[in-house]
Residue frames as a rotation matrix with the C-alpha (Angstrom) as fourth column:
MET 1
0.060 0.703 -0.709 67.88
-0.095 -0.703 -0.705 182.61
-0.994 0.110 0.025 257.32
ARG 2
-0.392 -0.101 0.914 66.79
0.860 0.312 0.404 182.58
-0.326 0.945 -0.035 253.69
LEU 3
-0.695 0.182 -0.696 66.15
-0.298 -0.954 0.047 185.57
-0.655 0.240 0.717 251.48
ILE 4
-0.151 0.755 0.638 62.81
0.749 0.509 -0.425 185.34
-0.645 0.413 -0.643 249.68
VAL 5
-0.688 -0.151 -0.710 62.40
-0.286 -0.842 0.457 187.15
-0.667 0.518 0.536 246.39
ALA 6
0.376 0.865 0.333 59.39
0.154 0.296 -0.943 187.23
-0.914 0.406 -0.022 244.07
LEU 7
-0.749 -0.550 0.370 60.07
0.411 0.052 0.910 186.67
-0.520 0.834 0.187 240.38
GLY 8
0.045 0.786 0.617 58.21
0.973 0.105 -0.204 188.18
-0.225 0.610 -0.760 237.47
VAL 9
-0.560 -0.139 0.817 57.61
0.537 -0.812 0.229 191.34
0.631 0.567 0.529 235.54
ALA 10
0.531 0.846 -0.055 55.14
0.524 -0.276 0.806 192.17
0.667 -0.456 -0.589 238.31
LEU 11
-0.191 -0.664 -0.723 58.06
0.979 -0.181 -0.092 193.72
-0.070 -0.726 0.684 240.20
LEU 12
-0.985 -0.149 0.089 57.06
0.159 -0.980 0.123 197.11
0.069 0.135 0.988 238.80
CYS 13
-0.364 0.928 0.082 53.32
-0.592 -0.298 0.748 196.47
0.719 0.224 0.658 238.82
SER 14
-0.618 0.223 0.754 51.23
-0.676 0.338 -0.655 195.28
-0.401 -0.914 -0.058 241.71
PRO 15
-0.923 0.336 -0.187 49.52
0.178 0.805 0.567 191.97
0.341 0.490 -0.802 240.98
VAL 16
-0.387 0.868 0.311 45.75
-0.717 -0.495 0.491 192.11
0.580 -0.033 0.814 241.11
ALA 17
0.534 0.638 -0.555 44.82
-0.218 0.738 0.638 188.64
0.817 -0.220 0.533 242.39
LEU 18
0.228 -0.403 0.887 45.63
-0.974 -0.075 0.216 187.38
-0.020 -0.912 -0.409 245.87
ALA 19
-0.473 -0.462 -0.751 47.56
-0.456 0.857 -0.240 184.15
0.754 0.229 -0.616 246.42
GLN 20
0.499 0.665 0.555 45.70
-0.852 0.258 0.456 181.46
0.160 -0.700 0.696 248.35
LYS 21
0.928 -0.198 0.315 47.85
0.112 0.956 0.270 178.39
-0.355 -0.215 0.910 247.72
SER 22
0.420 -0.836 -0.354 51.54
-0.888 -0.297 -0.352 177.80
0.189 0.462 -0.867 247.21
GLY 23
0.874 -0.156 0.460 53.88
-0.036 0.923 0.383 174.90
-0.484 -0.351 0.801 246.95
VAL 24
-0.145 -0.981 -0.131 57.44
-0.516 -0.038 0.856 173.90
-0.845 0.191 -0.500 246.11
THR 25
0.840 0.542 -0.037 57.54
-0.281 0.375 -0.883 172.97
-0.465 0.752 0.467 242.45
GLY 26
0.774 -0.594 0.218 61.20
0.589 0.550 -0.592 172.45
0.231 0.587 0.776 241.60
GLU 27
0.216 -0.812 -0.542 64.59
0.546 -0.360 0.757 174.09
-0.810 -0.459 0.366 241.28
THR 28
0.812 -0.082 -0.578 66.10
-0.440 -0.737 -0.514 176.79
-0.384 0.671 -0.634 239.17
PRO 29
0.765 -0.601 -0.233 69.07
0.064 0.430 -0.900 176.06
0.641 0.674 0.367 236.89
GLY 30
-0.145 -0.850 0.506 71.24
-0.540 -0.361 -0.760 177.29
0.829 -0.383 -0.407 239.81
GLY 31
-0.528 -0.062 -0.847 69.71
0.412 0.854 -0.319 174.76
0.743 -0.517 -0.425 242.20
ARG 32
-0.942 0.242 0.233 67.53
-0.334 -0.598 -0.728 177.20
-0.037 -0.764 0.644 244.12
THR 33
-0.647 0.757 0.092 64.05
0.668 0.621 -0.410 176.12
-0.367 -0.204 -0.907 245.29
ILE 34
-0.855 0.481 0.197 61.08
-0.218 -0.676 0.704 177.49
0.471 0.558 0.683 243.36
ILE 35
-0.656 0.743 -0.132 57.76
0.469 0.265 -0.842 178.02
-0.591 -0.614 -0.522 245.12
GLU 36
-0.740 0.512 0.436 54.80
0.323 -0.299 0.898 178.54
0.590 0.805 0.056 242.79
ARG 37
-0.749 0.569 -0.339 51.91
0.150 -0.353 -0.923 180.71
-0.645 -0.743 0.179 244.02
GLU 38
-0.139 0.804 0.578 48.42
0.976 0.211 -0.058 180.80
-0.169 0.556 -0.814 242.58
ASP 39
0.682 0.494 0.539 47.86
0.659 -0.734 -0.160 184.03
0.317 0.465 -0.827 240.62
GLN 40
0.848 -0.500 -0.177 51.20
-0.300 -0.728 0.617 185.46
-0.437 -0.470 -0.767 241.83
PRO 41
0.380 -0.808 -0.451 54.80
-0.711 0.056 -0.701 185.45
0.591 0.587 -0.553 240.59
ALA 42
0.652 -0.244 -0.718 56.84
0.417 0.906 0.071 182.45
0.633 -0.345 0.693 241.69
ILE 43
0.790 -0.468 0.396 59.25
-0.608 -0.515 0.604 182.74
-0.079 -0.718 -0.692 244.62
VAL 44
0.454 -0.737 -0.500 62.85
0.176 0.625 -0.760 181.60
0.873 0.257 0.414 244.58
ASN 45
0.976 -0.163 -0.146 64.69
0.142 -0.031 0.989 180.91
-0.166 -0.986 -0.007 247.86
TYR 46
0.339 -0.921 0.191 68.17
-0.098 -0.236 -0.967 182.45
0.936 0.309 -0.170 248.16
ASP 47
0.425 -0.286 -0.859 70.29
0.849 0.456 0.269 181.26
0.315 -0.843 0.436 251.08
ASP 48
0.982 -0.031 -0.184 71.58
0.059 -0.885 0.463 183.99
-0.177 -0.466 -0.867 253.40
GLU 49
0.168 -0.986 -0.001 75.12
0.031 0.004 1.000 183.03
-0.985 -0.168 0.031 252.35
ASP 50
0.541 0.075 0.838 74.49
0.818 0.184 -0.545 183.45
-0.195 0.980 0.038 248.62
GLY 51
-0.307 -0.834 -0.458 77.49
0.674 -0.530 0.514 185.62
-0.672 -0.151 0.725 247.66
MET 52
-0.769 0.029 0.638 75.98
0.552 -0.473 0.687 187.12
0.322 0.880 0.348 244.51
MET 53
0.286 0.948 0.140 72.71
0.644 -0.298 0.705 188.07
0.710 -0.112 -0.696 246.24
ASN 54
0.493 -0.166 -0.854 74.53
0.777 -0.357 0.518 189.52
-0.391 -0.919 -0.047 249.24
ALA 55
-0.655 -0.755 -0.020 76.75
0.637 -0.566 0.523 191.58
-0.407 0.330 0.852 246.92
ALA 56
-0.443 0.582 0.682 73.65
0.556 -0.419 0.718 192.90
0.703 0.697 -0.138 245.12
ILE 57
0.625 0.680 -0.383 72.05
0.701 -0.274 0.658 193.86
0.343 -0.680 -0.648 248.44
ASP 58
0.049 -0.712 -0.700 75.28
0.774 -0.416 0.477 195.57
-0.631 -0.566 0.531 249.56
GLU 59
-0.818 -0.376 0.436 75.45
0.576 -0.556 0.599 197.52
0.018 0.741 0.671 246.29
ALA 60
0.015 0.914 0.406 71.77
0.603 -0.332 0.726 198.54
0.798 0.234 -0.556 246.54
ARG 61
0.664 0.216 -0.716 72.32
0.740 -0.321 0.591 199.78
-0.102 -0.922 -0.373 250.09
LEU 62
-0.362 -0.885 -0.291 75.47
0.743 -0.463 0.484 201.65
-0.563 -0.041 0.825 249.05
ARG 63
-0.890 0.052 0.453 73.48
0.349 -0.563 0.749 203.41
0.294 0.825 0.483 246.28
LEU 64
-0.087 0.924 -0.372 70.39
0.996 0.086 -0.020 204.07
0.014 -0.372 -0.928 248.44
PRO 65
-0.294 -0.030 -0.955 71.19
0.324 -0.943 -0.070 207.82
-0.899 -0.330 0.287 248.73
TYR 66
-0.989 -0.056 -0.137 70.77
-0.114 -0.304 0.946 208.04
-0.095 0.951 0.295 244.94
PHE 67
-0.513 0.857 -0.053 67.31
0.717 0.462 0.522 206.51
0.471 0.230 -0.852 245.25
TRP 68
0.008 0.517 -0.856 66.28
0.878 -0.414 -0.242 208.96
-0.479 -0.749 -0.457 247.97
GLU 69
-0.647 -0.311 -0.696 67.53
0.002 -0.914 0.406 211.90
-0.763 0.262 0.592 245.84
ARG 70
-0.958 0.287 0.001 65.61
0.014 0.046 0.999 210.74
0.287 0.957 -0.048 242.77
MET 71
-0.295 0.898 -0.326 62.47
0.901 0.375 0.218 210.04
0.318 -0.229 -0.920 244.78
ALA 72
-0.120 0.195 -0.973 62.60
0.670 -0.707 -0.225 213.48
-0.732 -0.680 -0.046 246.45
SER 73
0.091 0.083 -0.992 63.09
-0.487 -0.866 -0.117 215.27
-0.869 0.494 -0.038 243.15
PRO 74
0.090 -0.046 0.995 62.30
0.566 0.824 -0.013 212.99
-0.819 0.565 0.100 240.22
ALA 75
-0.777 -0.365 -0.513 63.45
-0.266 -0.549 0.792 214.02
-0.571 0.752 0.330 236.77
ARG 76
0.062 0.810 -0.583 61.02
-0.965 -0.100 -0.241 213.95
-0.254 0.577 0.776 233.87
GLY 77
0.246 0.159 -0.956 59.93
-0.633 0.773 -0.034 210.35
0.734 0.614 0.290 233.25
GLU 78
-0.808 -0.526 -0.265 61.07
-0.128 0.596 -0.793 209.03
0.575 -0.607 -0.549 236.63
ALA 79
0.067 0.902 0.426 58.27
-0.925 -0.104 0.366 207.25
0.375 -0.419 0.827 238.52
GLU 80
0.749 0.395 -0.532 57.16
-0.228 0.908 0.352 204.02
0.622 -0.142 0.770 240.22
PHE 81
-0.271 -0.864 0.424 59.59
-0.738 -0.096 -0.668 204.30
0.618 -0.494 -0.612 243.14
THR 82
0.810 0.526 -0.258 59.76
-0.301 0.751 0.587 201.03
0.503 -0.398 0.767 245.03
LEU 83
-0.182 -0.840 0.512 61.82
-0.970 0.067 -0.234 199.41
0.162 -0.539 -0.827 247.75
LYS 84
0.295 0.183 -0.938 62.45
0.011 0.981 0.195 195.77
0.955 -0.068 0.288 248.65
VAL 85
-0.016 -0.195 0.981 62.31
-0.937 -0.339 -0.083 195.34
0.348 -0.920 -0.177 252.41
GLY 86
-0.438 -0.211 -0.874 63.34
0.018 0.970 -0.243 192.25
0.899 -0.122 -0.421 254.39
PHE 87
0.193 0.625 0.757 60.62
-0.841 -0.292 0.456 191.96
0.506 -0.724 0.469 257.01
PRO 88
-0.838 -0.481 0.259 61.40
-0.543 0.680 -0.493 189.58
0.061 -0.554 -0.830 259.88
VAL 89
0.332 0.911 -0.243 59.14
-0.816 0.407 0.411 186.50
0.473 0.062 0.879 259.93
ASN 90
-0.609 -0.409 0.679 59.06
-0.678 0.713 -0.178 183.19
-0.412 -0.569 -0.712 261.81
SER 91
0.324 0.736 -0.595 57.82
-0.921 0.389 -0.021 180.37
0.215 0.555 0.804 259.62
ALA 92
0.712 0.057 0.700 57.71
-0.356 0.889 0.289 176.62
-0.606 -0.455 0.653 260.10
ASP 93
0.907 -0.363 0.216 59.98
0.393 0.540 -0.744 176.14
0.154 0.760 0.632 257.05
GLY 94
0.185 -0.899 -0.397 62.80
0.897 -0.011 0.443 178.16
-0.403 -0.437 0.804 258.63
THR 95
-0.002 -0.117 0.993 62.28
0.692 -0.717 -0.083 181.39
0.722 0.687 0.083 256.73
ASN 96
-0.211 -0.181 -0.961 63.44
0.917 -0.377 -0.130 184.32
-0.339 -0.908 0.246 258.92
ALA 97
-0.460 0.035 -0.887 62.90
-0.126 -0.992 0.026 187.23
-0.879 0.124 0.460 256.51
GLU 98
0.216 0.541 0.813 60.55
0.869 0.273 -0.412 187.90
-0.445 0.796 -0.411 253.65
HIS 99
-0.719 -0.493 -0.490 62.03
0.160 -0.803 0.574 190.33
-0.677 0.335 0.656 251.14
ILE 100
-0.005 0.858 0.513 59.08
0.962 0.144 -0.230 191.97
-0.271 0.493 -0.827 249.43
TRP 101
-0.747 -0.236 0.621 58.54
0.507 -0.807 0.303 195.07
0.430 0.541 0.723 247.28
VAL 102
-0.002 0.704 -0.710 56.74
0.822 -0.403 -0.402 198.06
-0.569 -0.584 -0.579 248.74
ASP 103
-0.493 -0.122 0.861 55.54
0.667 -0.688 0.285 201.31
0.558 0.715 0.421 247.12
ARG 104
0.483 0.654 0.582 53.87
0.177 -0.724 0.667 204.56
0.858 -0.219 -0.465 248.17
ILE 105
-0.078 -0.703 -0.706 56.83
0.915 0.231 -0.331 205.19
0.396 -0.672 0.626 250.50
ARG 106
0.627 0.260 0.734 56.58
-0.041 -0.930 0.365 207.88
0.778 -0.259 -0.573 253.15
LYS 107
-0.555 -0.827 -0.089 59.14
0.198 -0.027 -0.980 209.05
0.808 -0.562 0.179 255.70
THR 108
0.699 0.710 -0.089 57.98
0.244 -0.120 0.962 209.00
0.673 -0.694 -0.257 259.34
ALA 109
0.598 -0.445 0.666 59.56
-0.763 -0.570 0.305 210.07
0.244 -0.691 -0.681 262.62
SER 110
0.330 -0.439 0.836 60.75
-0.566 0.616 0.547 206.51
-0.756 -0.654 -0.046 263.30
GLY 111
-0.557 -0.542 0.630 61.49
0.194 0.653 0.732 205.25
-0.808 0.530 -0.259 259.77
TYR 112
-0.841 0.268 -0.469 59.12
-0.536 -0.298 0.790 204.66
0.072 0.916 0.395 256.82
THR 113
-0.082 0.818 0.569 55.68
-0.094 0.562 -0.822 203.46
-0.992 -0.121 0.031 255.94
ALA 114
-0.738 -0.097 -0.668 54.72
-0.668 -0.042 0.743 201.98
-0.100 0.994 -0.033 252.59
ARG 115
0.411 0.905 0.111 52.21
-0.815 0.419 -0.400 199.71
-0.408 0.074 0.910 250.89
LEU 116
-0.268 -0.463 0.845 52.92
-0.044 0.882 0.470 196.03
-0.962 0.089 -0.257 250.10
ALA 117
-0.110 0.134 -0.985 53.26
-0.932 -0.357 0.055 195.74
-0.344 0.924 0.164 246.34
ASN 118
-0.485 -0.007 -0.875 53.06
-0.426 0.875 0.229 191.93
0.764 0.484 -0.427 246.35
GLU 119
0.712 0.693 0.113 51.05
-0.505 0.394 0.768 189.38
0.487 -0.604 0.631 248.30
PRO 120
-0.233 -0.858 0.457 53.29
-0.961 0.130 -0.246 188.13
0.152 -0.496 -0.855 251.10
ASN 121
0.090 0.205 -0.975 53.72
-0.181 0.966 0.186 184.43
0.979 0.160 0.124 251.82
TRP 122
-0.225 -0.337 -0.914 55.10
0.725 0.569 -0.388 184.54
0.651 -0.750 0.115 255.39
MET 123
-0.941 -0.080 0.327 53.92
-0.116 -0.836 -0.537 187.85
0.317 -0.544 0.777 256.85
GLU 124
-0.583 0.731 -0.355 51.08
0.803 0.586 -0.112 186.68
0.126 -0.351 -0.928 258.99
GLY 125
0.119 0.777 -0.618 48.00
0.755 -0.475 -0.452 188.92
-0.645 -0.413 -0.643 258.80
LYS 126
-0.231 -0.276 -0.933 49.46
-0.321 -0.883 0.341 191.05
-0.918 0.378 0.115 255.97
HIS 127
0.275 0.414 0.868 48.21
0.723 0.506 -0.470 191.20
-0.634 0.757 -0.160 252.40
LEU 128
-0.476 -0.341 0.811 48.78
0.851 -0.412 0.326 192.98
0.222 0.845 0.486 249.11
ASN 129
-0.061 0.370 0.927 48.21
0.260 -0.890 0.373 196.76
0.964 0.264 -0.042 249.52
ASP 130
0.767 0.276 -0.579 48.44
0.618 -0.073 0.783 196.67
0.174 -0.958 -0.227 253.35
GLU 131
0.620 -0.551 0.558 50.47
-0.461 -0.832 -0.308 199.43
0.634 -0.066 -0.770 254.97
VAL 132
0.627 -0.522 -0.578 53.72
0.725 0.662 0.190 198.38
0.283 -0.539 0.793 256.66
SER 133
0.878 -0.434 0.201 56.33
-0.477 -0.827 0.296 200.22
0.037 -0.356 -0.934 258.73
PHE 134
0.695 -0.717 -0.055 60.10
0.709 0.696 -0.112 199.64
0.118 0.039 0.992 258.58
THR 135
0.622 -0.611 -0.489 63.49
-0.165 -0.713 0.682 201.18
-0.765 -0.344 -0.544 259.16
GLU 136
0.583 -0.417 -0.698 66.21
-0.813 -0.286 -0.508 201.80
0.012 0.863 -0.505 256.61
ASP 137
-0.433 -0.832 0.347 68.35
-0.824 0.521 0.221 198.88
-0.365 -0.190 -0.912 257.83
LEU 138
-0.051 0.499 0.865 65.69
0.031 0.867 -0.498 196.45
-0.998 0.002 -0.060 256.50
ILE 139
0.710 0.296 -0.639 65.93
-0.565 -0.302 -0.768 197.78
-0.420 0.906 -0.047 252.93
SER 140
0.086 -0.679 0.730 67.57
0.217 0.727 0.651 195.21
-0.972 0.102 0.209 250.61
ASP 141
-0.604 -0.264 0.752 66.93
0.782 -0.018 0.623 196.79
-0.151 0.964 0.217 247.19
TRP 142
-0.046 0.599 -0.799 65.32
0.024 -0.799 -0.601 199.68
-0.999 -0.047 0.023 245.42
GLY 143
-0.673 -0.180 0.717 64.15
0.699 0.160 0.697 200.60
-0.240 0.971 0.018 241.97
PHE 144
0.050 0.738 -0.673 62.23
-0.043 -0.672 -0.739 203.06
-0.998 0.066 -0.002 239.83
SER 145
0.305 0.064 0.950 61.35
0.904 0.294 -0.310 203.59
-0.299 0.954 0.032 236.22
ARG 146
-0.271 -0.384 -0.882 63.03
-0.133 -0.893 0.430 206.17
-0.953 0.234 0.191 234.01
GLY 147
-0.278 0.308 -0.910 60.95
-0.960 -0.096 0.261 206.26
-0.007 0.946 0.323 230.88
ARG 148
0.725 0.535 -0.434 60.72
-0.580 0.814 0.034 202.63
0.372 0.227 0.900 229.89
LYS 149
-0.099 -0.849 -0.519 63.88
-0.098 0.528 -0.844 201.56
0.990 -0.033 -0.135 231.74
MET 150
0.903 0.285 -0.323 64.20
0.237 0.296 0.925 199.99
0.359 -0.912 0.200 235.19
ILE 151
0.031 -0.882 0.470 66.85
-0.415 -0.439 -0.797 201.71
0.909 -0.171 -0.380 237.33
GLY 152
-0.186 -0.149 0.971 68.19
-0.973 0.166 -0.161 199.89
-0.137 -0.975 -0.176 240.41
PHE 153
0.804 0.593 -0.040 66.69
-0.595 0.802 -0.061 196.44
-0.004 0.073 0.997 240.93
TYR 154
-0.154 -0.988 0.005 70.06
-0.979 0.152 -0.134 195.04
0.131 -0.026 -0.991 241.96
THR 155
-0.437 0.015 0.899 68.64
-0.444 0.866 -0.231 191.77
-0.782 -0.501 -0.372 243.30
LEU 156
0.682 0.730 0.040 66.51
-0.259 0.292 -0.921 191.30
-0.684 0.618 0.388 240.22
ARG 157
0.467 -0.606 -0.644 69.64
-0.851 -0.112 -0.512 191.40
0.238 0.788 -0.568 238.07
VAL 158
-0.619 -0.664 0.419 71.12
-0.763 0.635 -0.120 188.56
-0.186 -0.394 -0.900 240.15
MET 159
-0.137 0.690 0.711 67.88
-0.255 0.669 -0.698 186.59
-0.957 -0.277 0.084 239.76
LEU 160
0.199 0.283 -0.938 67.86
-0.941 -0.211 -0.264 186.71
-0.273 0.935 0.225 235.93
PRO 161
-0.640 -0.494 -0.589 69.58
-0.675 0.727 0.124 183.31
0.367 0.477 -0.799 235.48
ASP 162
-0.930 0.312 0.195 66.95
0.104 0.730 -0.676 181.71
-0.353 -0.608 -0.711 237.76
MET 163
-0.170 0.909 -0.382 64.02
-0.571 -0.406 -0.713 183.05
-0.803 0.097 0.588 235.75
PRO 164
0.279 0.351 0.894 62.15
0.586 0.675 -0.448 181.26
-0.761 0.649 -0.018 233.02
GLN 165
-0.628 -0.634 0.452 63.49
0.720 -0.254 0.645 182.33
-0.294 0.731 0.616 229.63
GLU 166
0.028 0.744 0.668 60.27
0.820 -0.399 0.410 184.13
0.572 0.536 -0.621 228.74
GLU 167
0.861 0.279 -0.425 60.47
0.495 -0.650 0.577 186.35
-0.115 -0.707 -0.698 231.84
ARG 168
0.016 -0.958 -0.286 64.17
0.559 -0.229 0.797 186.97
-0.829 -0.172 0.532 231.36
ASP 169
-0.569 -0.202 0.797 63.60
0.820 -0.212 0.532 187.98
0.061 0.956 0.286 227.75
ALA 170
0.456 0.802 0.386 60.84
0.696 -0.591 0.407 190.40
0.555 0.084 -0.828 228.83
ILE 171
0.850 -0.101 -0.517 62.92
0.390 -0.538 0.747 192.01
-0.354 -0.837 -0.418 231.60
LEU 172
-0.027 -0.995 0.097 66.38
0.864 0.026 0.503 192.31
-0.503 0.097 0.859 229.97
PRO 173
-0.329 -0.153 0.932 65.47
0.773 -0.611 0.173 195.08
0.543 0.777 0.319 227.47
MET 174
0.680 0.660 0.319 63.84
0.328 -0.663 0.674 197.07
0.656 -0.354 -0.667 230.27
LEU 175
0.558 -0.507 -0.658 66.98
0.765 0.006 0.644 197.21
-0.323 -0.862 0.391 232.48
GLY 176
0.879 -0.267 0.394 68.62
-0.040 -0.866 -0.498 200.59
0.474 0.422 -0.773 232.46
GLU 177
-0.096 -0.984 -0.148 72.12
0.373 0.102 -0.922 201.54
0.923 -0.143 0.358 233.54
ASN 178
0.691 0.313 -0.652 72.55
0.694 -0.033 0.719 201.85
0.204 -0.949 -0.240 237.28
PRO 179
0.857 -0.395 0.331 74.37
-0.427 -0.904 0.026 204.73
0.290 -0.163 -0.943 239.03
LYS 180
0.256 -0.870 -0.422 78.09
0.386 0.492 -0.780 204.28
0.886 0.037 0.461 239.64
């Protein structure tokens, strides 16, 4: 299984255009595969045994109660609550899960529903803004804005070295301190 994560400042903002074509275009400085998508942020493949990414996911899951508290009762300036969910997929390239950001999160009797905040690559029949259902065990990250700072986004922090310098420079000043 590979973890799939979209790069780009678009992590807090839903992209407008839909991706129609994609292709492998190279590797990150850390040797991870980059997949470029037309009119969408690039995707970087993280192996399921990537220690740093798995530690980030574990930390995000450990701190998930903080996210739920903030979402239920946001303080002044807290908004744009989003989750990254690892939806199961079966693709020809061996991808078993697509980790994608969702927003407009609602609790249901059997889990949660939300809206896809990015155009998926491997979720057949699903597109940007489609509603999806999931359970808490599929959540791999979370984030929200507090003023102009990004709180959470544990996996994004691991991804920084794999980003183009311009994206990294845009994101770094926006990262806020995460809960302990």
